[in-house]
C-alpha positions as CSV (number, residue, x, y, z in Angstrom):
1,X,16.7,-25.4,-11.5
2,X,18.5,-22.2,-10.7
3,X,17.0,-20.6,-7.0
4,X,17.6,-18.2,-4.7
5,X,18.3,-20.3,-1.6
6,X,18.7,-19.8,2.1
7,X,21.5,-21.7,3.3
8,X,22.3,-20.4,6.7
9,X,21.0,-18.4,9.4
10,X,23.0,-15.6,8.8
11,X,22.4,-12.6,6.4
12,X,22.0,-13.3,2.7
13,X,21.2,-16.2,0.5
14,X,22.8,-17.9,-2.4
15,X,21.9,-18.1,-5.8
16,X,22.7,-21.9,-6.6
17,X,21.2,-25.1,-8.6
18,X,18.6,-27.6,-6.5
19,X,16.3,-30.3,-7.7
20,X,13.1,-29.2,-9.5
21,X,10.1,-30.1,-6.9
22,X,8.3,-33.3,-7.4
23,X,4.7,-32.3,-7.1
24,X,1.9,-34.1,-4.9
25,X,-1.4,-35.3,-6.5
26,X,-2.9,-31.9,-5.6
27,X,-0.2,-29.9,-7.1
28,X,0.6,-27.7,-10.2
29,X,4.1,-27.5,-11.2
30,X,4.6,-23.8,-12.2
31,X,7.3,-22.5,-14.6
32,X,8.1,-18.9,-12.6
33,X,7.8,-16.2,-15.3
34,X,8.2,-13.2,-12.6
35,X,8.4,-12.4,-8.9
36,X,8.0,-9.6,-6.7
37,X,10.1,-9.0,-3.0
38,X,7.5,-9.4,-0.2
39,X,8.3,-7.9,3.2
40,X,8.5,-11.9,4.4
41,X,11.5,-12.3,1.7
42,X,13.2,-9.6,3.3
43,X,13.3,-10.7,6.6
44,X,14.5,-14.2,5.5
45,X,17.4,-12.8,3.9
46,X,18.2,-10.2,6.9
47,X,17.5,-13.1,9.1
48,X,15.8,-10.7,11.4
49,X,12.1,-10.5,12.3
50,X,9.1,-13.1,13.4
51,X,9.0,-14.5,9.8
52,X,12.5,-15.5,9.4
53,X,12.0,-19.1,11.4
54,X,12.0,-21.0,8.2
55,X,11.2,-24.7,8.3
56,X,14.5,-26.5,7.4
57,X,17.9,-25.3,5.2
58,X,18.6,-25.3,2.7
59,X,15.2,-23.3,1.9
60,X,14.1,-21.6,-1.6
61,X,11.9,-18.6,-0.7
62,X,9.7,-16.2,-2.0
63,X,6.3,-15.5,-1.5
64,X,4.9,-13.3,-4.6
65,X,5.0,-14.9,-7.9
66,X,3.4,-16.3,-11.2
67,X,3.6,-18.5,-14.1
68,X,2.6,-21.2,-16.6
69,X,1.5,-24.6,-15.5
70,X,3.8,-27.7,-16.9
71,X,2.5,-30.7,-14.6
72,X,-0.6,-31.5,-13.1
73,X,-1.2,-33.4,-10.5
74,X,-3.8,-36.3,-10.9
75,X,-6.1,-34.9,-7.9
76,X,-5.5,-31.4,-9.3
77,X,-8.9,-30.3,-11.5
78,X,-9.6,-27.5,-13.7
79,X,-6.3,-26.7,-14.9
80,X,-4.2,-27.6,-18.2
81,X,-0.6,-27.4,-19.0
82,X,0.0,-23.9,-20.6
83,X,-2.2,-21.8,-18.0
84,X,-1.3,-18.6,-16.6
85,X,-1.4,-18.2,-12.9
86,X,-0.7,-15.9,-9.8
87,X,-0.2,-17.4,-6.3
88,X,-2.2,-17.2,-3.2
89,X,0.8,-17.9,-0.8
90,X,-2.0,-18.8,2.1
91,X,-2.1,-22.5,1.9
92,X,-5.2,-23.6,3.5
93,X,-6.5,-26.7,5.1
94,X,-10.1,-26.4,3.7
95,X,-11.5,-28.7,7.1
96,X,-11.0,-26.4,9.9
97,X,-13.8,-23.9,11.3
98,X,-12.9,-21.1,9.8
99,X,-12.0,-22.8,6.3
100,X,-15.5,-24.1,6.5
101,X,-17.3,-20.5,7.5
102,X,-15.5,-18.8,4.6
103,X,-12.3,-17.4,6.5
104,X,-9.6,-19.3,4.6
105,X,-7.0,-16.6,4.9
106,X,-7.3,-17.4,9.1
107,X,-7.0,-21.4,8.4
108,X,-6.5,-22.8,11.7
109,X,-3.9,-25.3,9.9
110,X,-2.5,-22.0,7.9
111,X,1.1,-22.9,6.2
112,X,2.5,-19.8,4.0
113,X,4.3,-20.7,0.6
114,X,8.0,-19.1,1.0
115,X,8.0,-19.3,4.7
116,X,6.2,-22.7,5.7
117,X,6.9,-24.9,2.3
118,X,9.4,-23.9,-0.6
119,X,8.4,-20.5,-2.4
120,X,9.1,-19.0,-6.0
121,X,12.2,-17.4,-6.3
122,X,13.1,-20.1,-8.5
123,X,12.6,-21.1,-11.9
124,X,10.1,-24.1,-11.0
125,X,7.6,-24.3,-8.0
126,X,4.9,-26.5,-6.7
127,X,1.8,-25.0,-5.8
128,X,-0.9,-26.3,-4.3
129,X,-4.1,-26.6,-7.1
130,X,-6.3,-24.7,-4.6
131,X,-3.8,-21.9,-4.2
132,X,-3.7,-21.1,-7.9
133,X,-5.5,-18.4,-9.3
134,X,-5.8,-19.1,-13.3
135,X,-6.2,-15.9,-15.4
136,X,-8.6,-15.9,-18.0
137,X,-6.7,-13.8,-20.7
138,X,-2.9,-12.1,-20.6
139,X,-4.4,-8.6,-19.5
140,X,-2.7,-8.8,-16.1
141,X,0.5,-11.1,-17.0
142,X,3.3,-8.4,-16.3
143,X,1.6,-7.4,-12.6
144,X,0.9,-11.3,-12.0
145,X,3.3,-11.6,-8.9
146,X,1.9,-8.4,-6.9
147,X,-2.1,-9.6,-7.5
148,X,-1.6,-11.3,-3.9
149,X,-0.3,-8.0,-2.0
150,X,-3.0,-6.0,-3.7
151,X,-5.5,-8.3,-3.1
152,X,-4.5,-8.0,0.8
153,X,-5.1,-4.1,0.1
154,X,-8.5,-4.9,-1.4
155,X,-9.6,-7.0,1.5
156,X,-8.6,-3.9,3.5
157,X,-10.3,-1.5,2.2
158,X,-13.5,-3.2,0.8
159,X,-14.4,-4.7,3.7
160,X,-17.3,-2.3,3.8
161,X,-19.0,0.2,1.4
162,X,-17.1,3.5,1.2
163,X,-19.0,5.5,-1.4
164,X,-19.4,9.1,0.2
165,X,-16.4,8.4,3.0
166,X,-13.4,9.9,3.9
167,X,-10.8,7.7,4.5
168,X,-7.2,7.9,6.0
169,X,-4.3,5.6,4.7
170,X,-1.7,5.5,7.2
171,X,2.0,4.4,5.7
172,X,2.5,4.3,2.1
173,X,4.3,1.2,1.5
174,X,3.3,-0.7,-1.8
175,X,0.4,-2.0,0.0
176,X,-0.5,1.7,1.3
177,X,-0.1,3.1,-1.8
178,X,-2.7,0.3,-3.3
179,X,-5.0,1.2,-0.6
180,X,-5.3,4.7,-2.0
181,X,-6.0,3.9,-5.4
182,X,-8.6,1.1,-4.4
183,X,-10.2,3.7,-1.9
184,X,-10.5,6.1,-4.9
185,X,-12.1,3.5,-7.3
186,X,-14.5,2.6,-4.4
187,X,-16.0,5.9,-4.0
188,X,-14.5,7.4,-1.3
189,X,-15.2,11.1,-1.3
190,X,-11.8,11.9,0.3
191,X,-8.4,10.0,0.4
192,X,-5.8,11.2,3.1
193,X,-2.6,9.5,2.8
194,X,0.6,9.8,5.6
195,X,3.9,8.8,5.5
196,X,6.9,10.3,6.4
197,X,9.1,10.1,3.1
198,X,8.3,12.6,0.6
199,X,8.4,10.5,-2.3
200,X,6.0,7.9,-1.3
201,X,3.7,10.9,-0.1
202,X,4.0,12.2,-4.2
203,X,3.5,8.5,-5.0
204,X,0.3,8.5,-3.1
205,X,-0.8,11.7,-4.7
206,X,-0.5,9.7,-8.1
207,X,-2.1,6.9,-6.9
208,X,-5.1,9.0,-6.2
209,X,-4.8,10.4,-2.8
210,X,-6.3,14.0,-2.3
211,X,-3.8,15.0,0.3
212,X,-0.7,13.2,1.5
213,X,1.1,14.4,4.6
214,X,3.8,13.9,6.9
215,X,2.6,12.7,10.1
216,X,5.5,13.8,12.2
217,X,3.9,16.7,13.6
218,X,0.6,15.0,15.0
219,X,-1.3,18.3,16.1
220,X,-0.7,20.3,12.8
221,X,-1.6,16.6,11.0
222,X,-4.8,16.3,13.1
223,X,-6.1,19.8,12.3
224,X,-5.4,19.8,9.0
225,X,-7.7,16.4,8.8
226,X,-10.3,17.9,10.7
227,X,-10.2,20.7,8.3
228,X,-10.6,18.4,5.0
229,X,-13.0,15.7,6.4
230,X,-15.0,17.6,9.4
231,X,-14.3,18.0,12.9
232,X,-16.0,14.4,13.6
233,X,-12.6,13.3,11.9
234,X,-12.5,10.4,9.0
235,X,-14.9,7.7,8.3
236,X,-12.1,4.8,8.2
237,X,-8.3,4.6,8.7
238,X,-6.6,2.1,7.0
239,X,-3.3,1.6,9.0
240,X,-0.8,-0.1,7.0
241,X,2.5,0.6,8.8
242,X,2.5,-0.7,12.2
243,X,4.4,2.2,14.0
244,X,3.0,2.7,17.4
245,X,2.8,6.8,16.8
246,X,0.9,5.9,13.5
247,X,-1.5,3.8,15.1
248,X,-2.6,6.7,17.9
249,X,-2.8,9.1,15.4
250,X,-5.2,7.2,13.1
251,X,-7.6,6.4,16.3
252,X,-7.7,10.0,17.3
253,X,-8.1,11.0,13.7
254,X,-11.2,8.7,13.6
255,X,-14.6,9.9,14.0
256,X,-16.7,8.5,16.7
257,X,-18.1,5.1,15.4
258,X,-16.1,4.7,12.4
259,X,-13.9,1.9,11.2
260,X,-10.4,1.2,12.1
261,X,-8.3,-1.3,10.0
262,X,-5.2,-2.9,11.5
263,X,-3.0,-4.4,8.5
264,X,0.3,-2.9,10.1
265,X,2.2,-5.5,12.1
266,X,4.0,-3.5,14.7
267,X,7.8,-4.8,15.6
268,X,6.6,-4.6,19.4
269,X,3.7,-4.5,22.0
270,X,1.6,-1.3,21.8
271,X,0.2,1.1,24.4
272,X,-3.3,2.0,23.3
273,X,-6.1,4.0,25.4
274,X,-8.3,1.3,25.3
275,X,-11.4,2.8,26.9
276,X,-10.8,6.3,25.4
277,X,-10.1,5.8,22.2
278,X,-12.1,2.7,21.2
279,X,-14.7,1.4,23.9
280,X,-16.0,4.8,24.7
281,X,-16.1,6.2,21.3
282,X,-17.5,2.8,19.8
283,X,-15.0,2.2,17.3
284,X,-15.2,-0.8,15.2
285,X,-11.5,-2.6,14.9
286,X,-10.8,-5.2,12.4
287,X,-7.7,-7.1,12.1
288,X,-6.9,-7.6,8.7
289,X,-4.5,-10.9,7.6
290,X,-4.0,-11.7,4.0
291,X,-6.9,-11.8,1.5
292,X,-10.2,-13.2,1.6
293,X,-10.0,-16.5,-0.5
294,X,-10.7,-16.4,-3.6
295,X,-13.3,-13.4,-3.0
296,X,-10.5,-10.8,-2.7
297,X,-9.3,-12.1,-6.1
298,X,-12.4,-11.6,-8.4
299,X,-12.8,-8.1,-6.6
300,X,-9.1,-7.2,-7.8
301,X,-9.1,-8.6,-11.0
302,X,-12.2,-6.6,-11.8
303,X,-10.4,-3.4,-10.4
304,X,-7.5,-3.9,-12.5
305,X,-9.3,-5.1,-15.5
306,X,-11.4,-1.6,-15.3
307,X,-8.0,0.3,-15.2
């Protein structure tokens, strides 16, 4: 089969012939019909960042993909040939404390498809059956690859009730744009988006944000947030960028007792006013990594099918 393969520790990748995967008893062989490009894929291609440490070379990468089941392992139940599936890239063990407490997305023995095991930038991919989301129809077939990153935004935004609350989405790359739309669909009364890119700010408005601002001028930005949402600040901040200045601004914009969702990954360690911005103001800080498996998938399917 053809695949996109990392062949060296240098920047780049190769398009070459490789063997079709031989599946294990608990796996599915999926004929890949579409894939999207994740930040992990870019890090691997560019040989940079914490996600570059692929286990061995040559390595087929690709984290976000969907396709048709063409072969089924003897222990993989609930699937038939021809089923259309999207792939949950977080391979969970099922037996650790986190898995047994319905926290499979932060499994102690977590492996990631396309980073730790071969991925889906290929004609075929081996997928653990427990990581395959079977679609009931073809309604979402065209956007099957991006259901995984969309699910991360669903998890980040809808971890608690947002009806009638104000939400600040910091960083409008794809998952931030998803977050704006999800917050709107989740009943938020105000959705404010921040990004330094005018192009992305315009996209945020199309995705449901009431207001989109350039966060470069912190004081002016904070003043406008307070004018829009009240002097106390916003009820929830969904921080999707990981930028140090964005994190600081988000904490300042959040009302006392509000919820701060940390999703974006900083490139360096951050320096924050832990006592002043978090402890003394009773901020609820929540780290989000991936999706709740498979609770987030049910939510995202319902949202997408609702329009």
